[in-house]
C-alpha positions as a LaTeX table, in Angstrom:
\begin{tabular}{lrrr}
\hline
Residue & $x$ (\AA) & $y$ (\AA) & $z$ (\AA) \\
\hline
Met1 & 107.85 & 168.16 & 147.92 \\
Asp2 & 109.30 & 171.14 & 149.72 \\
Ser3 & 112.84 & 171.26 & 151.04 \\
Asp4 & 111.73 & 170.23 & 154.55 \\
Asn5 & 110.33 & 167.02 & 153.08 \\
Asp6 & 113.63 & 166.41 & 151.30 \\
Thr7 & 115.57 & 166.51 & 154.57 \\
Asn8 & 112.97 & 164.96 & 156.86 \\
Pro9 & 111.95 & 161.50 & 155.65 \\
Ser10 & 109.08 & 161.29 & 158.15 \\
Asn11 & 107.34 & 163.96 & 156.08 \\
Arg12 & 107.17 & 161.47 & 153.18 \\
Ile13 & 104.27 & 159.66 & 154.83 \\
Asn14 & 102.45 & 162.87 & 155.74 \\
Glu15 & 102.97 & 164.21 & 152.22 \\
Phe16 & 101.62 & 160.96 & 150.77 \\
Arg17 & 98.53 & 161.13 & 153.00 \\
Ser18 & 97.87 & 164.73 & 152.04 \\
Tyr19 & 98.40 & 164.16 & 148.33 \\
Arg20 & 96.20 & 161.05 & 148.31 \\
Gln21 & 93.34 & 162.83 & 150.05 \\
Arg22 & 93.63 & 165.91 & 147.83 \\
Met23 & 93.73 & 163.90 & 144.62 \\
Asn24 & 90.95 & 161.53 & 145.67 \\
Glu25 & 88.78 & 164.60 & 146.19 \\
Arg26 & 89.81 & 165.92 & 142.78 \\
Val27 & 89.04 & 162.60 & 141.11 \\
Ala28 & 85.64 & 162.53 & 142.85 \\
Asp29 & 84.95 & 166.00 & 141.44 \\
Ile30 & 85.18 & 164.51 & 137.94 \\
Asp31 & 81.89 & 162.73 & 138.72 \\
His32 & 82.47 & 159.94 & 136.17 \\
Leu33 & 80.20 & 156.94 & 136.75 \\
Gly34 & 82.80 & 154.32 & 135.85 \\
Ile35 & 85.46 & 155.89 & 138.08 \\
Lys36 & 82.99 & 156.22 & 140.95 \\
Arg37 & 82.00 & 152.57 & 140.55 \\
Phe38 & 85.61 & 151.41 & 140.58 \\
Phe39 & 86.40 & 153.43 & 143.72 \\
Arg40 & 83.34 & 151.92 & 145.41 \\
Leu41 & 84.35 & 148.42 & 144.29 \\
Asp42 & 87.80 & 149.01 & 145.76 \\
Ser43 & 86.32 & 150.13 & 149.08 \\
Ala44 & 83.87 & 147.22 & 149.17 \\
Ala45 & 86.66 & 144.70 & 148.65 \\
Tyr46 & 88.04 & 145.57 & 152.11 \\
Glu47 & 84.73 & 145.33 & 153.98 \\
Ser48 & 83.80 & 142.33 & 156.13 \\
Gly49 & 83.05 & 139.14 & 154.28 \\
Ala50 & 84.44 & 135.63 & 154.53 \\
Leu51 & 87.68 & 137.42 & 155.46 \\
Asp52 & 87.82 & 140.21 & 158.01 \\
Pro53 & 88.97 & 143.71 & 156.94 \\
Lys54 & 92.24 & 143.35 & 158.91 \\
Thr55 & 93.24 & 140.28 & 156.91 \\
Lys56 & 92.18 & 141.89 & 153.64 \\
Glu57 & 94.47 & 144.86 & 154.31 \\
Leu58 & 97.40 & 142.48 & 154.83 \\
Leu59 & 96.53 & 140.79 & 151.52 \\
Gly60 & 96.40 & 144.24 & 149.91 \\
Leu61 & 99.88 & 144.95 & 151.27 \\
Val62 & 101.30 & 141.74 & 149.81 \\
Ala63 & 99.66 & 142.33 & 146.43 \\
Ser64 & 100.89 & 145.93 & 146.39 \\
Ala65 & 104.48 & 144.89 & 147.07 \\
Val66 & 104.35 & 142.19 & 144.39 \\
Leu67 & 102.88 & 144.72 & 141.94 \\
Arg68 & 105.65 & 147.16 & 142.95 \\
Cys69 & 103.36 & 150.07 & 143.81 \\
Asn70 & 104.98 & 152.11 & 146.60 \\
Asp71 & 101.94 & 154.39 & 146.99 \\
Cys72 & 99.80 & 151.27 & 147.42 \\
Val73 & 102.32 & 149.80 & 149.87 \\
Asp74 & 102.21 & 153.00 & 151.95 \\
Tyr75 & 98.42 & 153.07 & 151.94 \\
His76 & 98.09 & 149.44 & 153.00 \\
Leu77 & 100.83 & 149.77 & 155.62 \\
Asp78 & 98.95 & 152.73 & 157.11 \\
Gln79 & 95.78 & 150.64 & 157.18 \\
Cys80 & 97.58 & 147.56 & 158.54 \\
Val81 & 99.17 & 149.52 & 161.38 \\
Gln82 & 95.79 & 151.05 & 162.21 \\
Ala83 & 94.24 & 147.54 & 162.14 \\
Gly84 & 96.76 & 146.31 & 164.68 \\
Trp85 & 99.26 & 144.22 & 162.73 \\
Ser86 & 102.63 & 143.97 & 164.50 \\
Asp87 & 105.92 & 144.71 & 162.78 \\
Glu88 & 106.76 & 141.00 & 162.90 \\
Glu89 & 103.50 & 140.14 & 161.12 \\
Leu90 & 104.07 & 142.87 & 158.53 \\
His91 & 107.63 & 141.63 & 157.93 \\
Asp92 & 106.35 & 138.07 & 157.52 \\
Ala93 & 103.75 & 139.23 & 154.98 \\
Leu94 & 106.41 & 141.21 & 153.11 \\
Asn95 & 108.53 & 138.05 & 153.03 \\
Val96 & 105.66 & 136.32 & 151.21 \\
Ala97 & 105.59 & 139.20 & 148.74 \\
Leu98 & 109.33 & 138.87 & 148.21 \\
Val99 & 109.10 & 135.13 & 147.58 \\
Val100 & 106.17 & 135.56 & 145.20 \\
Gly101 & 107.55 & 138.59 & 143.39 \\
Gly102 & 111.24 & 137.77 & 143.41 \\
Ser103 & 114.26 & 140.01 & 143.72 \\
Ile104 & 112.62 & 142.85 & 141.78 \\
Val105 & 110.51 & 143.43 & 144.92 \\
Ile106 & 113.61 & 144.22 & 147.05 \\
Pro107 & 113.53 & 148.01 & 146.43 \\
His108 & 109.86 & 148.02 & 147.43 \\
Leu109 & 110.67 & 145.93 & 150.50 \\
Arg110 & 113.20 & 148.60 & 151.50 \\
His111 & 110.56 & 151.27 & 150.95 \\
Ala112 & 108.04 & 149.29 & 153.04 \\
Val113 & 110.46 & 148.80 & 155.93 \\
Glu114 & 111.22 & 152.52 & 155.98 \\
Ser115 & 107.50 & 153.30 & 155.81 \\
Ile116 & 106.74 & 151.01 & 158.75 \\
Asp117 & 109.38 & 152.85 & 160.77 \\
Leu118 & 107.95 & 156.23 & 159.75 \\
Ile119 & 104.36 & 155.23 & 160.45 \\
Arg120 & 105.33 & 153.82 & 163.85 \\
Ala121 & 107.04 & 157.09 & 164.75 \\
Gly122 & 104.91 & 158.84 & 167.37 \\
Asp123 & 104.15 & 161.92 & 165.27 \\
Leu124 & 102.55 & 159.99 & 162.41 \\
Thr125 & 99.27 & 158.83 & 163.83 \\
Ser126 & 96.60 & 159.86 & 161.31 \\
Pro127 & 95.93 & 157.10 & 158.78 \\
Ala128 & 95.44 & 157.72 & 155.07 \\
Glu129 & 91.89 & 157.74 & 153.85 \\
\hline
\end{tabular}
């Protein structure tokens, strides 16, 4: 990250979005069948089924927090905000993650709360892809 990102925490979300897009494109360039299949499987998991995509994103957020993956938390928070989940609903879901995962999830809960605030900030409107 550049020095502006170090002093401006809102850039953390934008930097994450940019990095994720850039590296997803790079991974796609590898053109490996197994990797392509896994990426497609991941995308398909969030499509409509018995559960709607909005609910699946919230489940992805909880799983990501329990698994302690901040990049995953940021991605799913971006998707959850875009899907229309309120802060109260996101906080409730993160509470479930905390109960399931235990105190080791607390640093990731802090990260998630900061990310919600950053995503909700008016200048951070483009979701991660």
